[in-house]
C-alpha positions as CSV (number, residue, x, y, z in Angstrom):
1,M,-15.3,-13.5,-7.3
2,R,-18.6,-12.0,-8.6
3,A,-20.7,-8.8,-8.2
4,N,-24.1,-8.0,-9.8
5,G,-24.1,-11.5,-11.3
6,L,-20.8,-10.9,-13.3
7,A,-17.3,-12.2,-12.6
8,T,-14.6,-9.7,-11.6
9,A,-12.7,-10.2,-14.9
10,T,-15.9,-9.3,-16.7
11,I,-16.9,-6.2,-14.7
12,A,-13.2,-5.0,-15.2
13,V,-13.5,-5.0,-18.9
14,Q,-17.2,-4.1,-19.3
15,S,-17.8,-1.4,-16.7
16,G,-17.1,2.4,-17.3
17,R,-17.5,2.3,-21.0
18,G,-19.9,5.3,-21.4
19,E,-22.4,5.6,-24.1
20,R,-22.9,2.4,-25.9
21,R,-25.0,3.8,-28.8
22,P,-23.9,2.9,-32.5
23,G,-20.8,5.0,-33.6
24,S,-19.7,6.0,-30.1
25,P,-16.0,5.4,-29.1
26,L,-15.3,1.9,-27.4
27,N,-13.4,3.6,-24.8
28,V,-14.3,6.8,-23.0
29,P,-11.6,9.3,-24.0
30,P,-9.8,11.6,-21.8
31,V,-11.7,14.9,-21.7
32,L,-9.2,17.7,-21.2
33,A,-11.3,20.6,-20.3
34,S,-11.4,23.0,-17.3
35,A,-14.8,24.1,-18.2
36,Y,-18.0,23.1,-20.0
37,R,-20.8,24.8,-21.9
38,G,-23.7,25.8,-19.7
39,G,-26.9,23.9,-19.8
40,G,-25.4,20.3,-19.6
41,E,-24.6,17.9,-16.8
42,H,-21.1,19.1,-16.4
43,G,-20.1,22.3,-14.9
44,Y,-16.7,23.4,-13.5
45,S,-14.1,20.6,-13.9
46,R,-13.1,20.7,-10.3
47,D,-16.5,19.1,-9.8
48,S,-16.9,16.6,-12.6
49,N,-15.2,15.1,-15.5
50,P,-16.5,12.2,-17.9
51,T,-13.1,10.4,-17.7
52,W,-13.1,10.4,-13.9
53,E,-16.7,9.2,-13.8
54,A,-15.9,6.2,-16.0
55,L,-13.1,5.2,-13.7
56,E,-15.4,5.6,-10.7
57,Q,-18.2,3.6,-12.2
58,A,-15.8,0.6,-12.9
59,L,-14.1,0.8,-9.4
60,G,-17.5,1.2,-7.9
61,D,-18.9,-1.8,-9.6
62,L,-15.8,-3.8,-8.7
63,D,-15.9,-2.8,-5.1
64,G,-19.8,-2.8,-4.7
65,G,-20.2,0.8,-3.9
66,F,-19.9,4.3,-5.0
67,A,-16.4,5.5,-5.9
68,T,-14.8,8.8,-5.6
69,T,-11.3,9.4,-7.1
70,F,-8.5,11.6,-5.9
71,S,-5.3,12.8,-6.9
72,S,-3.3,10.1,-5.0
73,G,-3.9,7.6,-2.2
74,M,-2.8,10.0,0.6
75,A,-5.5,12.5,-0.9
76,A,-8.1,9.9,-0.7
77,A,-7.1,9.1,3.0
78,S,-7.0,12.9,3.9
79,A,-10.7,13.3,2.3
80,V,-11.8,10.5,4.6
81,C,-10.5,12.4,7.6
82,E,-12.5,15.5,6.4
83,L,-15.8,13.6,7.2
84,F,-14.8,13.4,10.9
85,R,-16.1,15.6,13.5
86,S,-14.0,17.5,15.8
87,G,-13.1,15.3,18.8
88,T,-13.8,12.1,16.7
89,R,-12.2,9.0,18.5
90,V,-10.0,7.3,15.8
91,C,-8.6,3.9,16.5
92,V,-5.8,3.0,13.9
93,S,-4.2,-0.3,13.5
94,K,-0.4,-0.5,14.5
95,T,0.2,-2.0,11.2
96,A,-1.7,0.5,9.0
97,Y,0.2,2.3,6.4
98,V,2.8,4.5,8.2
99,E,2.1,7.7,6.3
100,V,-1.7,7.2,7.2
101,R,-0.6,6.9,10.7
102,E,1.4,10.1,10.7
103,L,-1.5,12.0,9.0
104,L,-3.8,10.9,11.8
105,A,-1.1,11.6,14.3
106,D,-0.8,15.2,12.9
107,K,-4.6,15.8,13.1
108,A,-4.4,14.4,16.8
109,R,-1.6,16.9,17.7
110,R,-3.7,19.7,16.3
111,G,-6.8,18.7,18.4
112,A,-8.8,17.8,15.5
113,I,-9.2,14.1,16.5
114,K,-8.5,11.9,19.4
115,L,-6.2,8.9,18.4
116,S,-5.1,5.5,19.6
117,E,-3.1,2.9,17.9
118,V,-4.5,-0.5,18.6
119,D,-3.5,-4.1,18.0
120,L,-6.4,-5.2,16.0
121,A,-4.5,-8.5,15.0
122,S,-4.8,-9.9,18.3
123,D,-8.1,-8.7,19.6
124,P,-10.5,-6.9,17.0
125,D,-13.0,-6.6,19.9
126,A,-11.1,-5.3,22.7
127,A,-9.0,-3.1,20.6
128,L,-11.9,-0.9,19.6
129,N,-11.8,1.0,23.2
130,G,-14.9,2.9,22.5
131,G,-13.6,4.5,19.3
132,D,-15.9,6.2,16.7
133,V,-13.5,5.2,13.7
134,V,-11.6,2.0,13.2
135,W,-8.8,2.2,10.4
136,F,-6.8,-0.6,9.3
137,D,-5.2,-2.4,6.2
138,A,-6.7,-5.4,4.8
139,L,-3.2,-6.4,4.3
140,S,-0.3,-4.6,5.8
141,N,2.6,-2.9,4.2
142,P,5.3,-4.2,4.5
143,G,4.6,-6.8,7.4
144,L,2.2,-8.6,5.0
145,E,-0.3,-9.4,7.9
146,L,-3.8,-10.3,6.8
147,A,-6.5,-8.6,8.9
148,D,-9.6,-10.5,9.9
149,L,-12.0,-8.4,7.9
150,G,-15.3,-10.0,9.0
151,A,-14.3,-9.9,12.5
152,I,-13.0,-6.2,12.8
153,C,-15.8,-5.0,10.6
154,R,-18.4,-6.8,12.6
155,A,-16.8,-5.6,15.9
156,S,-16.8,-2.0,14.5
157,R,-20.5,-2.2,13.7
158,N,-21.3,-3.6,16.9
159,A,-19.6,-0.9,18.7
160,G,-21.2,1.9,16.4
161,A,-17.9,2.8,15.0
162,L,-17.2,3.6,11.3
163,S,-14.7,1.2,9.6
164,V,-12.2,2.4,7.0
165,V,-10.1,-0.3,5.3
166,D,-7.0,0.2,3.1
167,A,-7.5,-2.5,0.6
168,T,-4.6,-1.3,-1.8
169,L,-2.5,-4.5,-1.7
170,L,-5.3,-6.8,-2.5
171,T,-7.5,-4.7,-4.8
172,P,-11.0,-5.6,-5.5
173,V,-10.0,-8.9,-7.4
174,L,-8.9,-10.4,-3.9
175,S,-11.0,-8.6,-1.5
176,R,-14.2,-6.8,-1.1
177,P,-14.5,-5.3,2.2
178,L,-17.7,-3.5,1.7
179,R,-19.3,-7.0,1.5
180,C,-17.7,-7.8,4.9
181,G,-19.5,-4.7,6.4
182,A,-16.7,-2.0,5.9
183,D,-18.1,1.6,5.6
184,I,-15.2,3.0,3.5
185,V,-12.5,1.3,1.3
186,I,-9.4,3.1,0.2
187,H,-7.0,2.3,-2.7
188,S,-3.9,3.9,-3.8
189,A,-4.6,3.3,-7.6
190,T,-1.2,4.3,-8.2
191,K,-0.3,0.6,-7.5
192,Q,-2.1,-2.4,-8.9
193,I,-5.1,-0.7,-10.2
194,G,-3.0,1.7,-12.8
195,G,-0.5,-1.3,-12.9
196,H,2.2,0.4,-15.0
197,S,4.0,2.7,-12.8
198,D,3.1,5.7,-14.5
199,L,0.4,7.5,-12.5
200,L,-0.6,9.0,-9.2
201,L,-4.1,8.3,-8.2
202,G,-6.4,7.4,-5.2
203,A,-10.0,6.4,-4.5
204,A,-12.3,5.9,-1.7
205,I,-15.5,3.8,-2.2
206,S,-18.5,3.7,0.1
207,A,-21.8,1.6,-0.2
208,D,-23.5,4.8,1.4
209,P,-24.5,7.2,-1.5
210,G,-24.7,10.1,1.2
211,R,-21.1,9.3,2.4
212,A,-19.9,9.0,-1.1
213,E,-21.4,12.5,-1.9
214,A,-19.5,13.8,1.2
215,L,-16.3,12.5,-0.3
216,R,-17.0,14.3,-3.3
217,A,-17.5,17.3,-1.5
218,A,-14.4,17.0,0.4
219,R,-12.5,16.4,-3.0
220,A,-13.8,19.7,-4.3
221,M,-13.2,21.7,-1.2
222,T,-9.6,20.5,-1.0
223,G,-9.0,20.6,-4.8
224,S,-7.4,17.1,-4.6
225,V,-8.9,16.1,-8.0
226,P,-7.4,13.5,-10.3
227,G,-5.6,14.6,-13.4
228,T,-7.7,13.6,-16.4
229,I,-4.7,11.7,-18.1
230,E,-4.0,9.7,-14.8
231,A,-7.9,8.8,-14.6
232,W,-7.6,7.6,-18.1
233,L,-4.6,5.5,-17.8
234,A,-5.9,4.0,-14.5
235,L,-9.0,2.9,-16.2
236,R,-6.8,1.4,-19.0
237,G,-4.9,-0.3,-16.6
238,L,-8.0,-1.5,-14.6
239,R,-9.1,-3.4,-17.8
240,T,-6.3,-6.1,-17.2
241,L,-6.1,-6.0,-13.4
242,P,-7.7,-9.5,-12.8
243,L,-5.0,-10.9,-15.3
244,R,-2.2,-9.2,-13.9
245,I,-3.1,-10.2,-10.2
246,E,-3.7,-13.9,-11.3
247,R,-0.2,-14.1,-12.9
248,A,1.6,-11.9,-10.5
249,Q,0.1,-13.9,-7.5
250,A,1.0,-17.1,-9.0
251,S,4.5,-16.0,-9.4
252,A,4.7,-14.6,-6.0
253,A,3.8,-17.9,-4.5
254,E,6.2,-19.7,-6.5
255,L,9.3,-17.1,-5.7
256,A,8.2,-17.3,-2.0
257,R,8.4,-21.2,-1.9
258,R,11.7,-21.3,-3.9
259,L,13.2,-18.7,-1.6
260,A,12.1,-20.6,1.6
261,D,13.1,-24.0,0.1
262,S,16.5,-22.7,-0.8
263,G,17.7,-21.7,2.6
264,L,19.2,-18.5,1.3
265,A,17.0,-16.3,3.4
266,R,16.9,-16.0,7.3
267,R,13.1,-15.4,7.1
268,V,10.4,-15.3,4.3
269,S,6.9,-13.7,4.6
270,Y,4.3,-14.5,2.2
271,P,0.7,-14.5,3.3
272,G,-0.6,-17.0,0.6
273,I,-2.4,-14.0,-1.2
274,G,-1.4,-11.1,-3.1
275,T,1.8,-10.2,-5.0
276,L,4.2,-8.9,-2.3
277,I,7.2,-11.1,-0.6
278,G,9.1,-9.9,2.4
279,F,12.5,-11.6,3.4
280,E,15.5,-11.0,5.5
281,L,19.1,-12.2,4.9
282,D,22.1,-12.9,7.1
283,G,24.5,-9.9,7.0
284,G,22.3,-7.0,7.9
285,P,21.4,-3.9,5.9
286,A,24.8,-4.0,3.9
287,R,23.8,-7.3,2.4
288,A,20.2,-6.3,1.7
289,E,21.4,-3.3,0.0
290,A,23.9,-5.4,-1.8
291,T,21.3,-7.8,-3.1
292,C,19.3,-4.8,-4.5
293,R,22.4,-3.7,-6.6
294,E,23.2,-7.0,-8.0
295,V,19.7,-7.6,-9.7
296,N,19.3,-7.3,-13.4
297,V,15.8,-8.8,-14.4
298,L,14.2,-7.4,-11.1
299,T,14.5,-3.7,-10.7
300,H,15.7,-1.8,-7.7
301,A,13.0,0.7,-7.0
302,T,10.6,1.6,-4.2
303,S,7.0,1.1,-5.1
304,L,4.7,-1.9,-6.0
305,G,1.9,-3.1,-8.2
306,G,3.4,-2.5,-11.6
307,V,4.0,-5.1,-14.5
308,E,7.8,-5.1,-13.5
309,T,9.2,-6.8,-10.4
310,L,10.5,-4.5,-7.9
311,I,13.0,-5.1,-5.0
312,D,13.9,-2.6,-2.3
313,R,15.1,-2.5,1.3
314,Q,12.5,-0.9,3.5
315,S,15.1,1.6,4.7
316,W,12.7,4.6,3.9
317,H,10.3,3.1,6.4
318,R,9.9,5.4,9.5
319,D,8.3,2.6,11.6
320,P,10.9,1.3,14.2
321,S,9.1,-2.0,14.0
322,V,10.2,-2.7,10.4
323,P,13.5,-4.5,10.3
324,V,16.2,-2.5,8.9
325,D,17.3,-5.2,6.7
326,L,13.8,-6.2,5.5
327,L,13.7,-6.7,1.6
328,R,10.4,-6.5,-0.1
329,I,9.7,-7.8,-3.7
330,S,6.8,-6.6,-5.6
331,V,6.1,-9.2,-8.0
332,G,5.2,-8.3,-11.7
333,V,4.3,-10.5,-14.7
334,E,7.6,-11.6,-16.1
335,D,8.6,-15.3,-16.4
336,P,9.0,-16.7,-12.7
337,D,11.9,-18.8,-13.8
338,D,13.8,-15.6,-15.0
339,L,12.8,-13.8,-11.8
340,W,14.0,-16.7,-9.6
341,S,17.4,-17.1,-11.6
342,D,18.1,-13.5,-11.1
343,L,17.2,-13.3,-7.4
344,E,19.1,-16.4,-6.5
345,A,22.4,-15.0,-8.3
346,A,21.8,-11.5,-6.7
347,I,21.6,-13.1,-3.3
348,T,24.6,-15.4,-3.8
349,A,26.7,-12.3,-5.1
350,S,25.5,-10.1,-2.4
351,T,28.0,-11.5,0.2
352,R,30.9,-10.6,-1.8
353,S,29.3,-7.2,-2.8
354,A,28.5,-6.3,0.6
355,E,32.1,-6.8,2.0
356,A,33.3,-4.5,-0.5
357,A,30.8,-1.7,-0.3
358,P,31.0,1.0,2.3
359,P,28.6,1.0,5.4
360,V,25.0,1.8,4.7
361,P,22.7,3.9,7.0
362,T,20.0,1.8,8.7
363,R,17.3,4.1,7.6
364,T,17.0,6.9,5.1
365,G,13.7,8.1,5.8
């Protein structure tokens, strides 16, 4: 993919470098300051920080808009909600991230918005139902359903509705919703953008500079600013994002193919894009838990987007539509043959392990 005439990989490396005068540092350093001397472009650090701004420049260039960073992905989602007037009618996809749906539901219970859950996958036009805002994921988690970005954004615009797209699972490397007509794009930079499982950070990007300024005002008002070290780490991770996505996506496709061909899984889900795989085994939650216990190269942990490959049962998920025995793999950058050998052995051993283990709860969330 290209933006501003440059390829994504080039933008990821080149953007957000700060001053390029002779003698200046190659990388923007972490600026650890809560205040700045008067008379300059920076005031109180709740409003600005050179390290955030370098990351925002790079993210904005990748997504094709103006980026605002936050302390987490949920903080970014909350800031977007601050833009809604009282009584705003929000249509949220049934496959949107469960905690975002809970955030919106809480606001609806408090009377701040009017909320409806809609099936955008089956009918992006009819599902709008006169909403003022349409909120959905470019690729759902953990169902791994791809949204028809163009159709939904077009329908939203024709209806005069604001479209908010969570593109966390695809990143700007695989999807640029602003080009499809989206109004706001959200990322949990905790995941692939940071890429090393060592930070919490979120971002919201808009092609409208006025809307971006409103998001910055919401950030300052709520105090949901990113930490300087987290922003610096995320920018460092962003430099290798295209490389990591390329490797992890190729490995995910290969693992999904081998898993399907092996007959070990009852069902395998892989949308042909991205780095996540979902699968189910015969034997229910106990077998799924046992598989997680048996891995050695893969790591049993609940997150995604790091250089390490993670596996977990989606038992934390509070969405009743998520199968209680669903296993999710977030593929990292290890050798795919090593990953497959470990996964195959863990699945094979899980039958015996599950029989010896005590019963497991269907949900832990």
